[in-house]
N, CA, C and O of each residue as an XYZ file, in Angstrom:
468
protein
N       0.837     -1.187      0.000
C       0.000      0.000      0.000
C       0.880      1.247      0.000
O       1.762      1.397      0.845
N       0.628      2.138     -0.957
C       1.405      3.372     -1.062
C       1.006      4.354      0.034
O      -0.162      4.419      0.416
N       1.980      5.123      0.543
C       1.616      6.157      1.513
C       0.820      7.247      0.804
O       0.949      7.418     -0.408
N      -0.003      7.986      1.551
C      -0.780      9.043      0.917
C       0.149     10.109      0.324
O       1.210     10.402      0.873
N      -0.274     10.678     -0.805
C       0.518     11.716     -1.441
C       0.490     13.006     -0.643
O       1.427     13.802     -0.702
N      -0.582     13.211      0.101
C      -0.730     14.409      0.923
C      -1.446     14.027      2.200
O      -2.470     13.345      2.172
N      -0.899     14.471      3.323
C      -1.627     14.310      4.581
C      -1.940     15.702      5.112
O      -1.149     16.635      4.978
N      -3.114     15.812      5.715
C      -3.589     17.088      6.241
C      -3.972     16.883      7.696
O      -4.884     16.118      8.008
N      -3.274     17.567      8.572
C      -3.559     17.513     10.010
C      -4.278     18.797     10.390
O      -3.751     19.890     10.180
N      -5.467     18.677     10.943
C      -6.270     19.839     11.308
C      -6.203     20.060     12.810
O      -6.406     19.135     13.597
N      -5.915     21.306     13.199
C      -5.885     21.701     14.601
C      -6.737     22.950     14.766
O      -6.524     23.949     14.079
N      -7.692     22.894     15.666
C      -8.491     24.083     15.965
C      -7.719     24.921     16.969
O      -7.420     24.465     18.073
N      -7.394     26.158     16.576
C      -6.549     27.015     17.396
C      -7.356     27.811     18.415
O      -6.976     27.870     19.585
N      -8.434     28.408     18.007
C      -9.341     29.126     18.891
C     -10.668     29.269     18.171
O     -10.856     28.714     17.088
N     -11.580     30.004     18.761
C     -12.909     30.138     18.163
C     -12.802     30.702     16.750
O     -12.303     31.809     16.545
N     -13.272     29.933     15.791
C     -13.319     30.397     14.418
C     -12.024     30.308     13.641
O     -11.955     30.810     12.519
N     -10.983     29.680     14.202
C      -9.669     29.635     13.544
C      -9.086     28.219     13.638
O      -9.070     27.606     14.706
N      -8.612     27.723     12.498
C      -7.997     26.399     12.470
C      -6.737     26.424     11.619
O      -6.592     27.235     10.705
N      -5.822     25.499     11.951
C      -4.598     25.334     11.161
C      -4.670     23.992     10.443
O      -5.030     22.973     11.033
N      -4.321     24.012      9.165
C      -4.210     22.794      8.374
C      -2.737     22.620      8.052
O      -2.164     23.410      7.301
N      -2.123     21.590      8.616
C      -0.704     21.322      8.389
C      -0.590     20.268      7.301
O      -1.058     19.140      7.460
N       0.042     20.649      6.188
C       0.153     19.769      5.033
C       1.531     19.123      4.982
O       2.545     19.761      5.266
N       1.547     17.841      4.614
C       2.786     17.104      4.418
C       2.643     16.302      3.133
O       1.693     15.536      2.971
N       3.591     16.482      2.223
C       3.554     15.761      0.954
C       3.540     16.724     -0.216
O       4.079     17.828     -0.137
N       2.919     16.294     -1.300
C       2.864     17.100     -2.515
C       1.470     17.684     -2.694
O       0.466     17.000     -2.493
N       1.422     18.949     -3.073
C       0.164     19.627     -3.362
C       0.118     19.847     -4.869
O       0.701     20.794     -5.396
N      -0.589     18.948     -5.547
C      -0.587     18.971     -7.008
C      -1.979     18.617     -7.543
O      -2.961     18.629     -6.800
N      -2.049     18.304     -8.827
C      -3.313     18.008     -9.491
C      -4.100     16.919     -8.759
O      -5.320     17.015     -8.627
N      -3.412     15.898     -8.290
C      -4.088     14.775     -7.631
C      -4.537     15.088     -6.208
O      -5.516     14.518     -5.727
N      -3.826     15.994     -5.529
C      -4.094     16.198     -4.105
C      -4.738     17.534     -3.760
O      -5.279     17.678     -2.663
N      -4.699     18.508     -4.652
C      -5.283     19.825     -4.361
C      -6.766     19.732     -3.965
O      -7.196     20.458     -3.069
N      -7.554     18.861     -4.608
C      -8.953     18.735     -4.178
C      -9.096     18.287     -2.720
O     -10.076     18.632     -2.060
N      -8.131     17.525     -2.219
C      -8.168     17.105     -0.810
C      -8.064     18.322      0.113
O      -8.752     18.392      1.131
N      -7.203     19.279     -0.244
C      -7.072     20.491      0.555
C      -8.365     21.294      0.520
O      -8.837     21.754      1.559
N      -8.937     21.464     -0.657
C     -10.185     22.225     -0.782
C     -11.294     21.562      0.032
O     -12.050     22.248      0.720
N     -11.397     20.234     -0.041
C     -12.422     19.507      0.717
C     -12.198     19.618      2.222
O     -13.144     19.827      2.981
N     -10.945     19.478      2.652
C     -10.637     19.569      4.081
C     -10.960     20.961      4.612
O     -11.528     21.099      5.696
N     -10.600     21.994      3.851
C     -10.876     23.367      4.271
C     -12.382     23.621      4.330
O     -12.860     24.281      5.253
N     -13.126     23.110      3.364
C     -14.583     23.269      3.368
C     -15.196     22.611      4.601
O     -16.121     23.152      5.208
N     -14.674     21.440      4.967
C     -15.167     20.754      6.149
C     -14.887     21.517      7.428
O     -15.741     21.598      8.311
N     -13.695     22.074      7.528
C     -13.318     22.852      8.710
C     -14.181     24.105      8.806
O     -14.651     24.467      9.885
N     -14.382     24.761      7.665
C     -15.222     25.967      7.669
C     -16.667     25.623      8.026
O     -17.322     26.379      8.743
N     -17.163     24.502      7.539
C     -18.530     24.083      7.867
C     -18.678     23.797      9.359
O     -19.774     23.902      9.909
N     -17.575     23.434     10.011
C     -17.583     23.172     11.453
C     -17.386     24.441     12.276
O     -17.214     24.368     13.492
N     -17.408     25.617     11.617
C     -17.363     26.873     12.357
C     -16.006     27.539     12.455
O     -15.797     28.375     13.334
N     -15.068     27.187     11.568
C     -13.742     27.817     11.571
C     -13.488     28.484     10.221
O     -12.863     27.886      9.345
N     -13.966     29.721     10.045
C     -13.771     30.388      8.757
C     -12.333     30.883      8.525
O     -11.903     31.019      7.380
N     -11.596     31.150      9.602
C     -10.227     31.645      9.481
C      -9.278     30.455      9.402
O      -9.248     29.617     10.303
N      -8.493     30.383      8.308
C      -7.614     29.241      8.090
C      -6.156     29.661      8.023
O      -5.806     30.633      7.353
N      -5.320     28.923      8.717
C      -3.876     29.025      8.559
C      -3.434     27.715      7.928
O      -3.688     26.637      8.465
N      -2.773     27.818      6.785
C      -2.313     26.623      6.077
C      -0.804     26.569      6.205
O      -0.092     27.405      5.650
N      -0.321     25.578      6.941
C       1.110     25.392      7.185
C       1.681     24.523      6.072
O       1.353     23.341      5.962
N       2.536     25.120      5.251
C       3.102     24.442      4.090
C       4.532     23.964      4.322
O       5.219     23.590      3.371
N       4.985     23.972      5.563
C       6.355     23.588      5.880
C       6.707     22.176      5.456
O       7.878     21.890      5.209
N       5.731     21.281      5.363
C       5.992     19.902      4.987
C       5.679     19.593      3.532
O       5.686     18.429      3.130
N       5.404     20.620      2.739
C       5.065     20.410      1.329
C       6.341     20.408      0.493
O       7.126     21.355      0.530
N       6.534     19.325     -0.262
C       7.717     19.224     -1.107
C       7.513     19.833     -2.473
O       8.441     20.402     -3.049
N       6.296     19.718     -3.003
C       5.985     20.201     -4.341
C       4.639     20.893     -4.309
O       3.690     20.393     -3.704
N       4.552     22.040     -4.957
C       3.275     22.723     -5.145
C       3.225     23.188     -6.585
O       4.028     24.022     -7.002
N       2.274     22.645     -7.354
C       2.157     23.043     -8.758
C       0.993     24.017     -8.934
O       0.452     24.531     -7.955
N       0.616     24.263    -10.180
C      -0.439     25.228    -10.466
C      -1.779     24.809     -9.861
O      -2.600     25.668     -9.537
N      -2.010     23.533     -9.706
C      -3.249     23.067     -9.072
C      -3.270     23.444     -7.596
O      -4.318     23.791     -7.052
N      -2.120     23.374     -6.959
C      -2.022     23.810     -5.567
C      -2.276     25.302     -5.440
O      -2.990     25.746     -4.541
N      -1.682     26.079     -6.353
C      -1.918     27.525     -6.351
C      -3.396     27.819     -6.573
O      -3.964     28.707     -5.938
N      -4.008     27.072     -7.471
C      -5.438     27.241     -7.743
C      -6.275     26.940     -6.499
O      -7.275     27.612     -6.244
N      -5.871     25.943     -5.736
C      -6.587     25.612     -4.501
C      -6.546     26.791     -3.528
O      -7.539     27.072     -2.856
N      -5.403     27.484     -3.448
C      -5.311     28.662     -2.575
C      -6.298     29.736     -3.020
O      -6.941     30.380     -2.191
N      -6.415     29.926     -4.330
C      -7.352     30.920     -4.872
C      -8.789     30.527     -4.523
O      -9.575     31.367     -4.086
N      -9.127     29.258     -4.714
C     -10.473     28.774     -4.389
C     -10.782     29.031     -2.923
O     -11.877     29.488     -2.593
N      -9.838     28.746     -2.044
C     -10.058     28.945     -0.610
C     -10.216     30.423     -0.261
O     -11.041     30.782      0.579
N      -9.431     31.269     -0.901
C      -9.510     32.697     -0.585
C     -10.776     33.329     -1.158
O     -11.286     34.304     -0.606
N     -11.285     32.780     -2.262
C     -12.482     33.322     -2.905
C     -13.760     32.793     -2.258
O     -14.857     33.251     -2.576
N     -13.614     31.832     -1.354
C     -14.783     31.235     -0.713
C     -15.604     32.223      0.086
O     -16.770     31.960      0.382
N     -15.017     33.360      0.443
C     -15.742     34.399      1.150
C     -16.025     34.096      2.605
O     -16.640     34.914      3.289
N     -15.599     32.956      3.097
C     -15.920     32.568      4.470
C     -14.985     33.211      5.498
O     -15.403     33.458      6.629
N     -13.757     33.480      5.138
C     -12.784     34.042      6.066
C     -11.425     34.115      5.413
O     -11.255     33.754      4.249
N     -10.456     34.589      6.183
C      -9.126     34.775      5.624
C      -8.364     33.460      5.524
O      -8.643     32.498      6.239
N      -7.395     33.450      4.616
C      -6.489     32.321      4.442
C      -5.081     32.857      4.627
O      -4.660     33.779      3.931
N      -4.353     32.268      5.578
C      -2.976     32.661      5.858
C      -2.076     31.475      5.570
O      -2.343     30.366      6.035
N      -1.010     31.695      4.807
C      -0.049     30.641      4.496
C       1.192     30.826      5.352
O       1.751     31.921      5.421
N       1.622     29.752      6.005
C       2.856     29.786      6.790
C       3.773     28.662      6.313
O       3.347     27.770      5.579
N       5.027     28.714      6.734
C       5.984     27.676      6.362
C       6.303     27.685      4.880
O       6.627     26.645      4.307
N       6.214     28.843      4.257
C       6.420     28.969      2.812
C       7.923     29.064      2.526
O       8.602     29.978      2.995
N       8.419     28.113      1.759
C       9.830     28.107      1.385
C      10.112     29.094      0.261
O       9.193     29.689     -0.302
N      11.386     29.263     -0.057
C      11.823     30.252     -1.045
C      11.228     29.981     -2.426
O      10.786     30.913     -3.098
N      11.212     28.743     -2.852
C      10.716     28.413     -4.192
C       9.218     28.695     -4.318
O       8.773     29.273     -5.310
N       8.446     28.287     -3.315
C       7.011     28.536     -3.342
C       6.735     30.029     -3.201
O       5.827     30.556     -3.844
N       7.502     30.701     -2.375
C       7.330     32.151     -2.216
C       7.522     32.851     -3.569
O       6.784     33.775     -3.909
N       8.507     32.405     -4.319
C       8.768     32.984     -5.639
C       7.559     32.764     -6.565
O       7.165     33.677     -7.291
N       6.980     31.580     -6.542
C       5.781     31.302     -7.345
C       4.614     32.194     -6.934
O       3.899     32.726     -7.783
N       4.429     32.349     -5.633
C       3.347     33.191     -5.141
C       3.555     34.651     -5.546
O       2.603     35.345     -5.901
N       4.804     35.109     -5.491
C       5.120     36.481     -5.905
C       4.866     36.679     -7.393
O       4.238     37.658     -7.796
N       5.350     35.758     -8.200
C       5.230     35.897     -9.665
C       3.792     35.814    -10.157
O       3.449     36.414    -11.176
N       2.958     35.080     -9.447
C       1.562     34.947     -9.860
C       0.660     36.006     -9.233
O      -0.526     36.079     -9.555
N       1.211     36.826     -8.341
C       0.422     37.860     -7.688
C      -0.377     37.368     -6.503
O      -1.167     38.125     -5.938
N      -0.193     36.127     -6.115
C      -0.977     35.576     -5.008
C      -0.555     36.118     -3.645
O      -1.332     36.049     -2.693
N       0.645     36.650     -3.532
C       1.039     37.242     -2.254
C       0.196     38.475     -1.958
O       0.062     38.869     -0.799
N      -0.371     39.086     -2.988
C      -1.256     40.230     -2.783
C      -2.661     39.794     -2.402
O      -3.392     40.553     -1.766
N      -3.045     38.591     -2.777
C      -4.376     38.067     -2.490
C      -4.420     37.357     -1.135
O      -5.418     37.438     -0.420
N      -3.345     36.669     -0.791
C      -3.282     35.866      0.424
C      -2.344     36.502      1.449
O      -1.438     37.255      1.094
N      -2.572     36.192      2.707
C      -1.635     36.583      3.756
C      -0.549     35.510      3.792
O      -0.813     34.368      4.168
N       0.663     35.875      3.403
C       1.758     34.912      3.332
C       2.811     35.290      4.368
O       3.380     36.381      4.337
N       3.052     34.364      5.280
C       4.084     34.554      6.292
C       5.247     33.641      5.976
O       5.072     32.559      5.414
N       6.424     34.082      6.338
C       7.599     33.244      6.134
C       8.140     32.886      7.512
O       8.410     33.766      8.330
N       8.295     31.598      7.760
C       8.765     31.157      9.070
C      10.221     31.531      9.270
O      10.951     31.767      8.307
N      10.635     31.583     10.514
C      12.014     31.917     10.845
C      12.978     30.906     10.251
O      14.047     31.282      9.770
N      12.619     29.628     10.277
C      13.487     28.590      9.732
C      13.714     28.831      8.249
O      14.851     28.767      7.781
N      12.645     29.107      7.499
C      12.779     29.330      6.069
C      13.518     30.634      5.788
O      14.276     30.722      4.822
N      13.304     31.643      6.624
C      14.001     32.915      6.422
C      15.501     32.716      6.581
O      16.280     33.282      5.814
N      15.921     31.919      7.567
C      17.348     31.635      7.764
C      17.892     30.869      6.573
O      18.984     31.170      6.090
N      17.135     29.866      6.084
C      17.575     29.105      4.913
C      17.726     30.018      3.700
O      18.680     29.881      2.933
N      16.782     30.956      3.523
C      16.839     31.867      2.398
C      18.065     32.761      2.471
O      18.699     33.043      1.454
N      18.402     33.212      3.694
C      19.579     34.062      3.864
C      20.844     33.288      3.495
O      21.767     33.861      2.915
N      20.899     32.004      3.820
C      22.055     31.182      3.483
C      22.200     31.043      1.977
O      23.312     31.060      1.451
N      21.046     30.903      1.267
C      21.091     30.786     -0.183
C      21.612     32.058     -0.832
O      22.348     32.003     -1.817
N      21.227     33.212     -0.273
C      21.643     34.496     -0.829
C      23.093     34.781     -0.484
O      23.868     35.200     -1.344
N      23.468     34.554      0.783
C      24.797     34.886      1.290
C      25.790     33.910      0.896
O      26.963     34.048      1.244
């Protein structure tokens, strides 16, 4: 049995806010899983979502599209954390950093400084 391509761990942080921690690849095959998981969390009363991407190895255009779908849902804000340099570059080039709240973790910021320096 193959391991899942994407795992999503949901944690309710406080009233109306939940974190979805992703591990694996966010692509054509798995992006619908994120959209479904987020819809379920929002239906349970958590419109504010933090999506932790620290464990994501690959994010393609389908993953980016999933972020757009979640942000356009009108239910609440979507915040991305754990965004690495490569994904951050994709978000910048597509204009999604203007649509979404994108945070960069301290670990990734240190890694980015090492790449530059």
